C-alpha positions as CSV (number, residue, x, y, z in Angstrom):
1,M,-114.5,158.5,-166.9
2,R,-115.3,156.5,-163.8
3,R,-118.0,154.4,-165.3
4,R,-115.4,153.3,-168.1
5,V,-112.8,152.4,-165.7
6,L,-115.3,150.3,-163.5
7,G,-116.6,148.8,-166.7
8,F,-113.0,147.6,-167.8
9,A,-112.6,146.2,-164.6
10,A,-115.4,144.2,-164.8
11,A,-114.3,142.9,-168.0
12,M,-111.0,141.6,-166.6
13,I,-112.7,140.2,-164.0
14,T,-115.0,138.2,-166.4
15,L,-112.0,137.1,-168.2
16,A,-110.1,136.0,-164.9
17,G,-113.2,133.6,-164.4
18,V,-113.1,132.3,-167.7
19,T,-109.6,131.5,-167.2
20,G,-110.0,129.6,-163.9
21,C,-112.8,127.6,-165.5
22,G,-111.2,125.8,-168.3
23,S,-109.3,127.6,-170.3
24,S,-105.4,127.4,-170.5
25,S,-102.6,130.3,-170.1
26,S,-100.0,127.3,-170.6
27,P,-97.5,128.2,-173.7
28,Q,-96.9,125.5,-176.6
29,Q,-94.3,123.1,-176.1
30,D,-92.0,122.3,-179.2
31,E,-90.9,118.7,-178.0
32,S,-88.4,118.4,-181.3
33,S,-86.3,121.2,-180.0
34,R,-87.6,121.1,-176.4
35,T,-88.3,124.7,-176.4
36,T,-91.2,126.8,-175.1
37,R,-92.8,129.1,-177.4
38,V,-94.3,132.1,-175.4
39,T,-96.1,135.1,-176.4
40,V,-95.6,138.6,-174.7
41,G,-97.9,141.6,-175.3
42,V,-95.9,145.0,-175.5
43,I,-96.0,148.6,-176.4
44,P,-94.0,149.5,-179.5
45,I,-91.9,152.3,-177.5
46,V,-88.2,152.5,-176.5
47,D,-88.8,150.9,-173.2
48,V,-89.3,147.6,-174.6
49,A,-86.1,147.3,-176.2
50,P,-84.4,145.0,-173.8
51,L,-86.9,142.3,-174.9
52,Y,-86.3,142.4,-178.5
53,L,-82.6,142.8,-177.7
54,G,-82.6,139.6,-175.3
55,Q,-84.4,137.9,-178.1
56,K,-81.8,138.7,-180.7
57,K,-78.9,137.8,-178.2
58,G,-80.3,134.4,-177.4
59,F,-80.8,135.3,-173.9
60,F,-84.3,133.4,-174.0
61,A,-83.3,130.7,-176.4
62,D,-80.5,129.7,-173.8
63,R,-83.1,128.9,-171.3
64,G,-85.4,127.1,-173.7
65,I,-87.6,129.7,-174.4
66,D,-88.8,130.8,-178.0
67,V,-90.2,134.3,-177.0
68,R,-92.4,136.3,-179.6
69,A,-93.4,140.1,-178.9
70,V,-96.9,141.0,-180.0
71,P,-97.7,145.0,-180.1
72,A,-100.7,146.4,-178.2
73,Q,-102.0,150.0,-177.1
74,G,-101.3,150.1,-173.7
75,G,-101.0,147.8,-170.2
76,A,-104.7,148.1,-169.9
77,A,-105.5,146.4,-173.2
78,I,-102.5,143.6,-172.6
79,V,-104.1,142.5,-169.2
80,P,-107.2,140.7,-170.3
81,S,-105.0,138.9,-173.1
82,V,-102.6,137.4,-170.6
83,L,-105.6,136.5,-168.4
84,S,-107.3,134.7,-171.3
85,G,-103.9,132.9,-172.2
86,Q,-103.6,134.6,-175.4
87,F,-100.6,136.0,-174.0
88,Q,-98.3,134.2,-171.6
89,F,-96.6,137.5,-170.2
90,G,-97.4,141.2,-170.7
91,F,-95.9,144.5,-170.4
92,S,-97.9,147.0,-168.6
93,N,-97.3,150.0,-166.4
94,P,-97.6,149.5,-162.7
95,T,-101.2,151.4,-162.5
96,S,-103.2,149.1,-164.5
97,L,-101.7,146.0,-162.7
98,M,-102.7,147.9,-159.2
99,I,-106.2,148.7,-160.6
100,A,-106.5,145.1,-161.7
101,Q,-105.5,143.7,-158.1
102,V,-107.7,145.6,-156.1
103,K,-110.3,144.5,-158.7
104,G,-109.7,140.9,-157.8
105,V,-107.9,140.2,-160.9
106,P,-105.1,137.4,-160.5
107,V,-101.8,139.0,-162.1
108,R,-98.3,139.1,-160.7
109,S,-95.4,141.1,-161.8
110,V,-92.4,138.9,-162.5
111,V,-89.8,141.1,-163.7
112,N,-88.7,144.7,-164.0
113,G,-89.7,146.4,-167.3
114,A,-88.3,150.3,-167.4
115,A,-87.8,153.0,-164.9
116,S,-87.6,156.8,-165.2
117,N,-84.0,158.2,-165.7
118,G,-84.7,160.9,-163.6
119,K,-84.0,163.9,-165.6
120,V,-86.4,166.6,-165.5
121,G,-86.2,168.0,-169.3
122,G,-84.7,164.6,-170.5
123,D,-86.9,161.8,-169.4
124,V,-88.2,159.0,-171.3
125,T,-91.5,160.6,-171.4
126,C,-92.6,164.2,-171.6
127,V,-95.6,166.7,-171.8
128,G,-95.3,168.2,-175.3
129,V,-96.8,171.4,-176.8
130,A,-96.8,173.0,-180.2
131,E,-94.2,175.8,-180.8
132,D,-96.5,178.8,-180.7
133,S,-98.5,177.2,-177.6
134,P,-99.5,179.4,-174.9
135,V,-98.7,176.6,-172.2
136,R,-95.4,177.2,-170.5
137,S,-95.6,174.9,-167.7
138,A,-97.4,172.2,-166.4
139,K,-99.9,174.5,-164.3
140,D,-101.0,176.0,-167.8
141,L,-102.7,172.5,-168.8
142,A,-105.5,173.2,-166.5
143,G,-108.4,173.7,-168.4
144,R,-106.9,172.0,-171.7
145,T,-106.8,168.6,-173.6
146,V,-103.8,166.1,-172.9
147,A,-103.3,163.2,-174.8
148,V,-102.4,159.7,-173.3
149,N,-102.1,156.5,-174.8
150,A,-104.4,154.9,-172.3
151,L,-107.0,156.6,-169.7
152,Q,-106.5,156.0,-166.0
153,N,-103.3,154.7,-166.1
154,I,-99.5,156.0,-165.3
155,G,-99.6,158.8,-167.8
156,D,-102.7,161.0,-166.4
157,T,-101.9,160.2,-163.0
158,T,-98.0,161.6,-163.4
159,V,-99.2,164.3,-165.5
160,R,-101.7,165.4,-162.4
161,E,-98.9,165.4,-160.0
162,A,-96.7,167.4,-162.2
163,V,-99.7,169.9,-162.6
164,R,-100.2,169.8,-159.1
165,A,-96.7,170.4,-158.2
166,D,-96.5,173.4,-160.2
167,G,-99.3,174.9,-158.7
168,G,-102.2,174.1,-161.1
169,D,-105.6,172.3,-160.5
170,P,-105.3,168.7,-161.9
171,S,-108.9,168.3,-161.7
172,E,-109.0,170.6,-164.9
173,V,-107.1,168.9,-167.1
174,E,-109.0,166.7,-169.9
175,F,-107.3,163.8,-171.2
176,V,-108.2,162.1,-174.4
177,E,-106.8,158.5,-175.7
178,I,-104.5,158.7,-178.6
179,P,-102.0,156.0,-179.5
180,F,-98.3,157.0,-179.1
181,D,-97.3,157.0,-182.7
182,Q,-100.2,159.3,-183.6
183,M,-99.6,161.7,-181.0
184,P,-96.9,164.0,-183.0
185,A,-99.4,164.4,-185.7
186,A,-102.5,165.4,-183.2
187,L,-100.3,167.9,-181.6
188,A,-99.1,169.5,-184.9
189,D,-102.8,169.1,-186.3
190,G,-104.1,171.0,-183.0
191,R,-106.4,168.4,-182.0
192,V,-105.1,168.5,-178.5
193,D,-103.3,171.0,-176.6
194,A,-100.8,168.8,-175.4
195,A,-99.3,165.3,-175.5
196,W,-97.6,163.1,-172.8
197,M,-95.7,161.0,-175.0
198,G,-93.0,158.2,-174.7
199,E,-90.3,157.5,-177.1
200,P,-89.8,157.6,-180.3
201,A,-93.0,159.6,-180.1
202,Q,-91.3,162.4,-178.3
203,T,-88.1,162.8,-180.4
204,I,-90.4,163.0,-183.6
205,A,-92.8,165.5,-182.1
206,K,-89.5,167.7,-181.1
207,S,-88.3,167.4,-184.5
208,Q,-91.5,169.0,-185.7
209,G,-91.2,171.9,-183.3
210,A,-92.7,170.8,-180.1
211,R,-91.7,172.1,-176.8
212,V,-91.4,170.0,-173.6
213,I,-92.8,171.6,-170.4
214,A,-92.8,168.8,-168.2
215,S,-91.2,165.4,-167.1
216,P,-94.1,163.8,-165.3
217,F,-92.1,160.6,-164.5
218,A,-88.9,162.3,-163.2
219,E,-91.2,165.1,-161.6
220,T,-93.1,162.3,-159.8
221,D,-90.3,160.6,-158.5
222,P,-86.6,160.1,-160.3
223,A,-86.7,156.4,-159.9
224,L,-90.2,155.5,-160.9
225,T,-90.8,152.3,-161.9
226,V,-92.6,152.9,-165.0
227,A,-93.4,149.2,-166.3
228,T,-93.1,145.6,-165.7
229,Y,-93.4,142.5,-167.3
230,F,-96.4,140.2,-165.8
231,T,-98.2,137.0,-165.9
232,S,-101.6,135.4,-164.4
233,A,-101.6,133.8,-161.2
234,E,-102.6,130.7,-163.2
235,L,-99.4,130.4,-165.1
236,Q,-97.2,131.3,-162.5
237,R,-98.7,128.5,-160.3
238,E,-98.8,125.8,-163.2
239,N,-95.6,126.6,-164.7
240,P,-93.1,128.2,-162.2
241,E,-90.1,126.9,-164.1
242,L,-91.1,128.9,-167.1
243,V,-91.8,132.2,-165.0
244,R,-88.4,131.8,-163.3
245,N,-86.8,131.1,-166.9
246,F,-88.4,134.3,-168.1
247,R,-87.4,136.4,-165.4
248,A,-83.7,135.3,-165.6
249,S,-83.7,135.9,-169.5
250,M,-85.5,139.3,-168.9
251,T,-83.3,140.2,-166.2
252,E,-80.0,139.6,-168.3
253,S,-81.5,141.4,-171.3
254,L,-82.4,144.4,-169.0
255,R,-78.6,144.4,-167.6
256,Y,-77.2,144.2,-171.1
257,A,-79.6,147.1,-172.8
258,S,-77.9,149.2,-169.9
259,A,-74.4,148.4,-170.9
260,H,-75.2,148.3,-174.5
261,P,-77.2,151.9,-175.1
262,D,-76.3,151.8,-178.9
263,E,-77.7,148.3,-179.6
264,A,-80.9,149.2,-177.6
265,R,-81.4,152.1,-180.1
266,Q,-80.6,150.2,-183.1
267,I,-83.3,147.3,-181.9
268,L,-86.1,150.2,-182.5
269,T,-85.7,149.6,-186.3
270,E,-87.1,146.3,-185.6
271,Y,-90.3,147.3,-184.3
272,T,-90.9,150.7,-184.8
273,K,-91.0,153.2,-188.0
274,I,-88.0,155.6,-187.0
275,S,-85.5,157.3,-189.0
276,P,-81.8,157.1,-188.4
277,Q,-81.7,160.7,-187.0
278,A,-84.5,160.4,-184.4
279,R,-83.1,156.8,-183.4
280,Q,-80.0,158.5,-182.5
281,D,-81.5,161.6,-180.7
282,L,-84.3,159.6,-178.6
283,I,-84.1,159.5,-175.0
284,L,-83.4,156.2,-173.1
285,P,-85.2,155.1,-170.0
286,A,-83.3,153.4,-167.2
287,W,-83.3,149.6,-167.2
288,P,-82.8,148.5,-163.5
289,A,-83.1,144.7,-162.7
290,E,-85.1,145.4,-159.9
291,V,-88.5,147.6,-159.1
292,D,-88.2,150.4,-156.7
293,M,-90.6,149.8,-154.3
294,P,-90.9,153.6,-152.8
295,S,-91.7,154.9,-156.1
296,L,-94.6,152.2,-156.4
297,K,-95.9,153.2,-153.1
298,K,-95.7,156.5,-154.0
299,L,-97.7,156.0,-157.3
300,A,-100.3,153.8,-155.5
301,E,-101.0,156.9,-153.1
302,L,-101.5,159.0,-156.0
303,S,-103.5,156.5,-157.8
304,E,-105.9,156.0,-155.0
305,A,-105.9,160.0,-154.1
306,D,-107.2,160.1,-158.0
307,G,-109.7,157.6,-157.6
308,L,-108.6,154.7,-159.9
309,F,-109.0,152.1,-157.2
310,G,-112.5,152.7,-156.3
311,E,-114.6,152.8,-153.1
312,H,-114.7,148.6,-152.8
313,G,-112.6,145.9,-154.0
314,E,-109.6,144.3,-152.4
315,K,-107.1,146.1,-150.3
316,L,-104.2,146.9,-152.4
317,D,-101.2,144.6,-151.6
318,L,-97.9,146.0,-153.6
319,D,-95.6,143.2,-151.8
320,A,-97.8,140.3,-153.5
321,L,-98.0,142.3,-156.8
322,F,-94.4,143.2,-157.2
323,G,-92.6,141.6,-154.4
């Protein structure tokens, strides 16, 4: 697993070098309409509803941005695409961005994405098990397989913390990588013992009988910043006005989604396959306009303890990355 992480980091560094030697992350300018077309890499989960809602409400268009969201499996996969210029912005969990920074990859968070709602047993992510599973709490996950959407990111880090806090051995948990939308089936078929699921996957799994045995985000920190939107240092340097306008558009979108949860639920029909009942039942995250730095510091400490930053590389600078 360690080799896999280091290999991924090396690939990102290679992409960063390519980006700095002639490739361009500059977005396309539509001279006829004076709008800038940008592509944003996202994960098809409820957390990104504000982006789609802001697009629909015209918050981006009002600032001259024609935004297009492109789905990906996880933040770690989005980082290289932002560095290469395929995406101008991306949505990522903080852990993937921290790993990128300590490996020398030039990324910068520009605006908040989502946060835990702080409710144990009712947070936007959960660890779910089959109805007849012998697993009753987080400590029982030791020695069992747990699905996460991407290895070595915020999912397995916070699951380990939940296991640790419950008196179990986090080093004994085996993580396997499965896309969120495939987790309910993997759980029902017995391919994994448990699954760390975001929304709408957890609501779908619960409708099929799954039980919630942990809420890793809320248990790690009730105000945990779980995702942000980021860009490359190159784009931030070359087009600061675009970055400012994207930040302002996204901030307005976050505040609107927080004030209009029913509209946030409805927008899911445009980028996920979800039934009306599941849409009504799913749990929403918090969408604060600002990141919570104390929670990011705690997440960084847990990630370092798990060995995600390796033994070498640059020192993690949270203020430079998220400030």
